[in-house]
N, C-alpha and C positions, 0 to 999 in steps of 0.2 A: 030514706038516708042517701046521700050523695056517695058514689062509688069513686074513690081514688083513680086519676085518671093513670091508664097502663102505659106504661113504657113501650117504647117501638119493638116489635117482636123480629122484626128481620131488616136485613139489608135493605130491602128497597124502600122500605118505610123511611129508614133513616136518610136514604139519598135524596127522597123527595123533601123531607124536613130541611136537610142542608143543601138544596139546590139554589144556584144562583137566582138574584131576583131581578137580574137584568138579561134581557132576552132579545137576540138579534131580531129585526123584523123579517130576516129572510128565513127564518128556521122552517116556517112551514113550506116554503116553496123547496128548500135545500133537503128536506125530510123527503122528498121523492127520490133522492139518490141514494146508493148505500154509504152510510157514515155512521159513526159510532157521536153519542152525545158528548160534547167536550167543554169543561170549564175553562175560559180563557179570560184571566184576570176578573173574575167576577161575572162575567157574561157565560150565558148557555148557547153555545154555537154547536153547530155541526162540522167536526173534523172530516174533511172529504178526501178522497184518495189524490194525491198529488199527479198532476199530468205535466208532460213535458212537451205538449205540441206548440203549433204556431200562434194558439189564442186560447187563454186561459182564464177563466173567471174566479176571483176570490170576495168572499164576504169579510169586509174590513169594517162592519158596522162598530164594533166596539173600540175603533180607535178614538181618541181625544178630539173633539172639536170645538172650539170657542170663536164666538165673532165679537169683535170689538169694535164699537162704533163711536163715532165723534170727531169732530175737527181736529183735536190734538192726538187721535189715535196712534199714528205714527211716532211723535215722539215719545209717548208713553211706553210703545213696543219696543224702541230704540234703547230705551234705557235699560231694558231687560235683555234684549238680544241686539247687539250692536249691529248685526247684518240685515236687520228689518229694511225691506225694501218701500221705497216711497214712489215707484212708477205704477202706474195701473196695471194689472194682469201679472206683475214679476212677482218672484217667490224667493225664497232663501231657506236653508236648511244648516243645521251644524251636525245633522245625523241622529238627533234625537227629537228636536221639535223643529217643526217648519212654519214659516210665517209667508202669507200671501195677501198682497194688496189687491182687492175686488172692486174697490173705488177708494180716493183719497182719504174718505171717512169711514172706510170699512175693512176690516181685516179678518182674515181666518187665520186661527192658530191651531196647528195640527200637531197631534202626538202621538204615543203609542198608547195600546189599549190598556185602562186601569190608571192611566195619569191624570185624567180630565180634573178631577177634584184638585190634586195639587197645581196643576197649571193654572185654575180658576183662581186659587188663593193666592198663587205667586202674582197675578196680573192684578187681582184686585188690591193688594197690598201696596201696590205700587201706584195706586190712582191718586192723581194729585187732586187737593181740596179746591174746590170750586170750579172745577173744570165738568163740562156736560158731557161725560164718557159712559159708555154703559159695557157691560162684560157679560156675556150670555152662554152660558154652557149648552150647546145644541147635540152634545153626543147622543142622547137618548133620543131625540126628536127626527134623528137623519139616519138613512141608510146610506151605508158607503160600500161602493162595489169598485173592485180593482180588475182592470183588464190589462193582461200582459202577453207580449209575443208579436211576432213580426206581423199579424193581421190585425192588429189593434186598429189600426187607422181605417182600413178598408172596411172593419164592421161599423165604427163610429160614423164613417162617413155615409152609411145608409140611412143613419137615426138621425144625425146633427149636420147643421149647413155649416159649421165652421171649418175654415181652412185649416188643415192641420199638418202642411208643409213646415219643416224644421225653422225656417225664416220667420213664419208668421206664429208657431206655436213650438218654441222652444222648451227644453227640461227646466221645470220649476217654473212654468208659466200657467195662472190659474185664470178661468173666464167662465163667467155666469152666461147659460144659453139655454137652449131647448134641446133635450133628447127624448126620441121617442114622443114628442109633444108635451113633455113636462118638463118643468124647471131643474135644471142641475148646475152645480159649481163642478167644472170639469178642470182636472189639475193633471198635467203631466209629470210624471214622477218615475222616471226610467229606472230600471233595474240592472245596474252595470251597462251593458251593451244591449239589452232589452229594453225596446219602447214599452212603457207601462202608462196607463191613464186610470185616474180614479175619479168616480162620479159620485158626489154628494147631493142628496135630495131628500125629499118630505119622507119620513118613515111610512106613512100610511100608502105611498105609491111605488114602495120598494120592491114588494113582490111582483107588481105589473113591470117594472123596469127590468127586473132579472129574467123574467118569462119573454121579453121583448128582446133582449140581447141575447138569450140563448136561440130564439128563433132565427133572427137575422145572423147569428154567426154559425148555425148548424153547417153550412157547407164549410167553413174555416175549420171544423172541428171543435168549435167552442164547447168547452167541458168544464163545470165548476172543479176549482182546485182546492187545497188545503189553506186555512186562513194563517197567517202570520202577523207578527207585531212590527215588522219593518217598514221604514219609509221607501 
């Protein structure tokens, strides 16, 4: 005779059953640092101790990321966010959602952790009939690492050939490039007076990039910092 399933008998079992199903691609690397498991908008991430040095690293992989492609992508997004840029590499934000033009027919829509489904639904609902447009939610397939602090450019310049001078790479600028020999979208997203850059790339290479950034930034005091939802 089959025995009825027994209820969970302790808090540890309950925690496992209720654990988030969305896992940061950096969890394995970040687990080498002293940190506690943290549920961030349905994602399992490590809450690392906040640092205040000249170079900090954040795991922001839980943030929403959509790619919108097609000849009419700019018009579609402008109907939803009037500040949508049409110049390549330009960006715009209202403080909640950011939109970046990677190519005339390719845009990145960026939002807070846990908002990707809602953003996708909003964009899809505005798709005009008969237009060749695609909306792809890439949140789960990408790693997102943010660098913050005065030494950001010094670190990035070691791993990337882009010119990070302010006139060439102003705030809210986004460029597709190579960082540590792997493809990344690099977004400048300053936090008040502090320079900050976000790197978005393939999930499978996230742990490699995290380790490469830590190694290259060792002399600048690079250390992982607590994750946040802010742009």
